[in-house]
N, C-alpha and C positions, 0 to 999 in steps of 0.2 A: 765364628766371627759374628759380632753383633751386626744386625741388619737395619738399614733404613727400609721399612716396608712401604712399597709404593703400589697402590691399588690401581689396576688398569680399568679405565672407563671406556668401553669400546665405542669408537667413533667411526668416522668415514674411512680414513686410511691411516690416521695416526692417533695415538691414545692421549687422553687427558689423564694426568697423573695427580693424585692427591697424596699429601704427605702424612704418614703417621710418624710423629716426631720421635727421634732416637733418644731413648732414655739411657743408652749405654755409655755416653761420655760422662765420666765421673770427675768432677772438679773438687779438689781438696786444697786446704791451706795448712798443711802440717809443717812443723819447724824443721824442714830438711830441704835439700836442694830442689830448686824449680826444675821440673822435667816432665816429659811425656813418654808414656810407654804403653804397649798393648799387652794385656794379660793373656793367660792361656785360653780364655773364652773369646778372645778377639775384641774385648772391650777396651776402649781408649780411656786411659787414666791420666789425669792431668793434676800435678801438684804444683802449687805456686807458693813459695816461701812467704811468710807474713811480711817481711821487709820488701819483697817484690810487689806484693799486693798493694802496699802503701805507695810504692813508687809509681806503679801504673795508674792507680787511682788519682794520684796527684797530677800526673801528666794528662790524664783524661783519655788516654789512648794506649793501645798495644800494637806491636808489630809482629809479623810472622817470625822474624828472626829471634824474638824474645822467647819463642817456644820451640826453637831448634830447627827452623826452616833453613836449608842451605842456600837456596836461591842460585844454584850453580847450573841449572838446566839438566842435571843428571840424576842426582839423588831425588827419590820420590818424597815430595813435601806435603802430601795430602794430610797426613796425621797432624803435622805441625799446624797446618792451616785450619783444620777442624778444631784443634785444641785452642788456638787463638780465639776463634769465634765463640767457642763454648765459654771461655773465661770472660770475654767481652760481654756476652749476653747476660751472664750472671751479675755483672757489676755495672752494666749500662755504659760501657766504654766504646769509643770509636776504634776502628781497626784501620791500620795503614800498612800498605806494602812498601818495600824498599824500591825506589825508582830504578836502580841498576840491576835488580835481581831478575833471574829467569827461574820461575817455579815450575818444576816438572811434576806432572800429575799422571801416574800410571793407571793401570786397570783395576786397582784395588777397590772394593766396595766400601767407600767411605764418603759421606756427604757432609760438607761444612754448612752449618745452619747460621744464616745471617739474620740478626735481629737488631743490629745497631748500625749507625752510619759507617760506611766502608769506603776507603779511598784506595783503589788499586793503582792509582797514579800512572807512572810510565813503566811499571813493572810488566814483564812478559810472563805469560802462563802457557805452558805446553800441555795439552790434554791428549794423551796417547791412547787411542781407541783400538790399537791393533790386537790387544788381548785384554778383554774386559770381563770381570767376574759377574757383573750384573748390569746389562745395558740399560735397565730402567732406573738405575740409581743416579740421581742428579749429582753433579760436582758441587754445586752450591744450591741451597734452597733458601729463599728469602721468606721468612715466616713470621707470624705474629705470636706473641706470648699469650694472647687471649684465646680462649677455647670456645668452640662451637657448642650449641646446645639445641635440643629438640623443642619445637613449638607444638605443644599438645593441644592447644585450644583452636587451631586453625584446621578446619575439616574440608573446606572447598574454597575456590577462588574464581573470580570472574575477570575477564579481559577488561583492562582499564579501571579496575577496582582501586579506589583512592585510599583505603585504610584497611588494615587487618586487625583482627581481634587479639591484640597482644600488648602487654606492657613490657618494655625492654630496658636494659641498663643504660642504653645509649643508642646511637645510630648502629644499625646492623645490616649485614648483607644476608639476604634470605634466599635460600635455594630450595626449590620444591620439585617433587617428582611424583608422577602417577605411572607406575610400572605396568598398569593394565591398559594403557593407551600407547600405541606405537605411531611415531611420526617420522618424517624424513626417511621413508622407505625407499631406498636408493634404487635407481633404474640404470641399467647398462652393464658395462664390463665389470664394474665393482659393486654389483647389486648386493643388497642385504635386506634384512627383515626389519630395519628401522631402529630407532632409539626410543627409549621411554620418554614420554612427554615430560619436558622439564622447563623451568623458568628460573630466572634469577633477578632480584631487584633489591633496592635499598629502602629501608624504612627508618624513621626517627624513633625516639624512645616511646612515643605514643602509638606507634604502628602506622603512622602516615607514610604512604608510598611516595617516593620521589618520582613525580610524573614525567620528568625528563627521560626516564628509562622505565616506562610503564609495564605492568603485567600484560603479556601479549596473548595468553591462552586462557580458555575456560577450563578450570579443573573441577569436574564433578566429584572427583574423589582424589584424595592425596594419600600416597603410600609412604612418603617421607618428606619432612620439612624441617630444615635446620636454620638457625640464625648464628652468624659469626660476627661478634662485635668488631667494629671498624676502629683501627688505631687512629687517634686524632693527630698524633705527632707524625709529620712526614718523615720518611726514611730515605736517605740519599746514598746512592752508590755511584761512584765516579771513577772514570779512567779504566785502565786495564787493556793490555794488548794480548788477546787470546788467540792461540793457534790450535786447531784440532788436527791431529794426525788421523786421517779417516780410517774407519774400520775396513777390514778385508773380508767381511762375512758374505755368505751367499746372498744373492739378490732376491730377497723375498720380504714379505711384510713383517719383519722383525725390527721394529723401530728402535733406534738408539736415542736415548734421552740423557746423554752426558752433557749437561747444560746448566744454565742458570734458571732455576724454576722460581717464578715469583708467585707466592701464595699469600701475600699480605697486601692489604689495601693501603693507598696513600704512599706510593713509592715513585721515586725518580731515579732512572738509570741514565747517566749522562757521560758521553765521551768514551764509551766502550768501543773497542775494535775486535772483530772476529774474522779470522782467516782460516782457510782449509788447505791442507797439503795431503799428498799421498793417495789421492783418488786414482784408481786404476780402471780396469775394464769391468769390474763388478764391485758390489758393495751393498750393504743394507741401508735403507733410508734413515733420515733423521727427523725427529719430532719437534725441532726448533731449538736453536742454541739459547735464545731468549724465549722461554716458555711461560706464558702468563695464564693463570687459571684461578677460578674461585676467588676473585678479588675485584676491587673497583679503584678508580683514580690512580692509574699507572701511566707514567709518561716515559718513553724512550726517546732521548734527545741527543743530537750530534753523534749518532752512532754510525760506524762503518761496518757493514755486514758482507756476507759472501753467499752467493747462490750455490747450491749443491749440484753436483753432476747427476744427470738423470739416468737411472737404470730401469730395466724392464723385468717383469716376472709374469706368471700366469695368474690372471684375476679370478674372481669368484664365478664368472661365467665360463671359465675354462679356456679363455683366450688371452693372448699376450696383451699386457697393459704396461704403460710407463707408470712408475711409482712416484707419487707425490713425496717430496723430501724438502724440508724447510729449515730456514735459519731463524725465522720468526713464527711464533704460533700464539694464538689466544683462544681460550676455551672457557665458556661460562664466565665471562668477564665483562665488566661495565666501565665505560668512560676510559677507554684505552687510546692513548695518543702517541703517534710516531711523528717526531718533529725533526726536520733537517737530518734525515737518515739517507745514507747512500750505500751502494754496494761496490765491491772491488772488481767484480766481473761485469762484462757488457750486458746491460739490461735487455738487449735485443738478441743475445746469443741463446738459441733454443736448445743447445746441448745442456744448459743448466735450467733446473726447474724453477718456477716462480717462487719468490722468496718468502711469502706469507701464506699461511692457512689459518682459518678460524672457524669456530663453531659456537652457537648459542651466545653470541655477544650482543652488546647494545652500545650505541654511541662510540663508534670507532672513527678515528681521525688520522689522515695523512696530511701533513702540512710541510711544505718545502722538502719533499722527499723525491729522490730519484731512484726508483726501485722497479723490478721487473714485473711485479704483480700485486694487486690487491685482491683478496679472495675471501668470501664468506660462504662456507659450505652449508652447514645446518643452521642457516639463518642469522642475519644481523638486523637489529632494530635501530635504524638511523645510522647512516655512515656519511662522512664528509671527506672528500679528496680535494685539496686546494693547493695552488702554487706548486704543483708537483708534475713530474714526468713519469709516465708508466710505460714499461717496455713490452716485450713480445707477448706476454700473457695477459696484459691489460687489466681491466676491471671485471671481475667475476663475482656475482652476488645473487643471493636470494634473500628474501626477508620482508621487512615491513617498515612503515614510517617514511622518512625522507632520505633519499639518496641524492646528495648534492655534490656535483663535480664542477669546480670553478677555477678559472685562471690556470688551467693545466693542459699539458700536451699528452695525448694518448697515442701510442704507436702499436696497438694490438689490432686484431681483426675487426673489432667493433669498438665503439666507445664503452658500451656496457654489454656484457654477456650474462644473460639470466640463465644460470646453470641448468641444463636439461636434466641432469641426473637427479635433481631435487625438484623438478616440476616447473622450472623457469618462472618462479612465482615472486612477485613483489607487490605486496598489499599496501599501496600508498602512492607516493609521487616520486618522480625523477626530475631533477632540475640540472641542466647542463648549461653553463654560463661562461662566456669569455674564454673559450677553449680552442685548441687546435687539434684536429684529428688527422693523423698521418697513417692511413690504412697499411697494415703489415709493414710498417717502417719504410714505406715508399715503394714496395714491390707492386707489380701489377695485380689488381684485385677488383672484385665487384663488391664494394663494401656496403655494410648496413650499419646504422648507428646503434640499433638495439638488436642483439642476436639472441637466439634461444631455440628450443624445440619442444613441442608438446603435442602428443598424439591423442590425448584424451582417453587412452585405454589402460593406463596404469594408475593404481591407487597409491598416492604418496603419503596418505594419512591425514591430509588436509585439503581444503579447497584451494586450487591454484589460481592466482590472479596475475594479470598483466598490470603494470602501473596504471592507476586510474587516470592520471594526467601526466604528460611529459611536456616539459617546457624547455625549449632550446633557444638560447639567446647569444648572439655574437659568436657564432661558431664558424671557423674557417676549416674547410675540408681540403687537404692537400691530396687530391686525386689526380695529379698531373701524370703520374705513371699508371695508365689504365689499359686494359686489354682492348682488342678490336671489338666493335659492336657494343661498346659500353653504353649503358642507358642512363648512367648517373647513379649516385648513392641512394639507397633505400632507407627509409626510416626504420622499417622492420625487416628482418630476414624472413625467409619462408619457413615459418615455425612448423608447418604441417603440410608437406607436399601432397599427402593423400587427400587433403580437403580441397577437392576440385570443383565441387558444386554443393548445393544446399542439402543433398541427400546424405552427406557424411554425418555419422552419429558419434558424438563423444560420450563414452560411458561415464566419464568424470569431466563434466563441462568446464571449460576454461573461461574465466571472467575477463573479457577483453578490455583494452584501453578505451576510455570514453573520448578523450580529446588530446590532440598534440598541438602545441602552440609553437610556431616558428617565428623568430624575429632576427633578422640580419644573419641568415645562414648563407654562406658563399662557398663556391667550389672553385678549385684551380682549373678544372676541366671546362668550366662554364656551363656544365649541364645542371639542370635543376634537380632538387631533391624530390624523390617520388615516394609513394607510400610503401609498396612492397611488390615482390614478384607474385605474391598470393593475394590477388584482388578479392577473392571470395572470403578469406579469413578475416580481412581487415576492412570489409565493405562499410561497416557502421562506424568506423573511427572518424571523428570530425577533426580536420586539420585546419587550423586558423593561422594565417600568415600576416605579418605586419612588420613594420620597422620600429 
């Protein structure tokens, strides 16, 4: 059977997948009946009679039923779906599903490639993961017809460099790697040896860098650099009621990526719903039903998603760990927005894992979302959370630039958790404005506004920073349910309990916060905000209060 080859780029706990486009779907227009069949090599062959070609082109769209999809919820329709998109891509036609149909998609290894506007409408899609030929093969891949190419003239890069030495056919997404430098060397139960230094940014045809998503690393050497032209025309995918019948595999880090993989820039996904059934007492984790990577300018809007049940396994340190499993993921992606997105299960139910995971992203946005978690593992440059409610896993991030949280309610253990496994680092500023913080969703707690942990004894592959400045304005802390002997909320958690006096030596020094600005911060308990349980570590932080 012809394969969609997906290359695994090893990340923290779930893979980034890149698509090698399938050349095995052959579309012909011979003067015989329109039909779809699989030959002895497993190749999908699609013939469309000339009169049907004229009809579909005149209509401007095709439907799955035109290529033999049953839509009865029983017969496997993936070949018909893939054939429809292959024909549509060839002729630049839109694709429409039938509103009353239920399309069953079994475990066959077949990916439908979307390159034109697609309206899933009110149709239902059942994705059965009980027996899957290739767990890494996406069900749909949204891809560009434009091809990446190598940039031979660029030999090094500097942080915040404004222009690269290249003339390009138009705006391009540039991805750069230095495999001789390792960063994000993870600490803890999922410890690893890090990832190759990487960056991703947009340039115009003259090589000018979009400074809204700047180069964030110095590259003294480059082992690979590619440019992917950005499609100027937006691609729109709407509707669809998807249900995944969960896999029954062993609970270990064998991620399932039976998903919609977005690998094209300038895409809107609107009105999609995804639910999950069949989760039992074990199963392999998922790498994101909407999996966004190697692209820019992608918006997910008015979507209904579902958190996955949490399963445990033995981690890299030889001890039990709960496995991250996601309905949303973004990797090496820029300008990614989630707008008015919700989830079907309780955002405060900790039997379900937090819904988003991301790596190597820039300019991420939650706006009017009610979701269990925002998470940036291997760094985000600039993130905004506004008009939203975050559940039990809250806001977890490391990275750089501005982390802006406004007009939102946070129900996690802290407002911002700077992930300890990647050095609790944020090289930039944090602004928290017009928010409500309900620690642990109202359970008794000794809350801190910014949490994390840093011993100074582990090399993460980069200097670790606390936010240079933290500004907190108009914050209401609902700490009415607090334990006895409660001293009030702390700005900082105790990042290093071993640092008890000035004799503690950090092998890899932590760059501490310079100042915290507090304006109109109130507590339900009536107790004032204090700096930290660790007075030694934060002794030089300047706290300015005002109205």
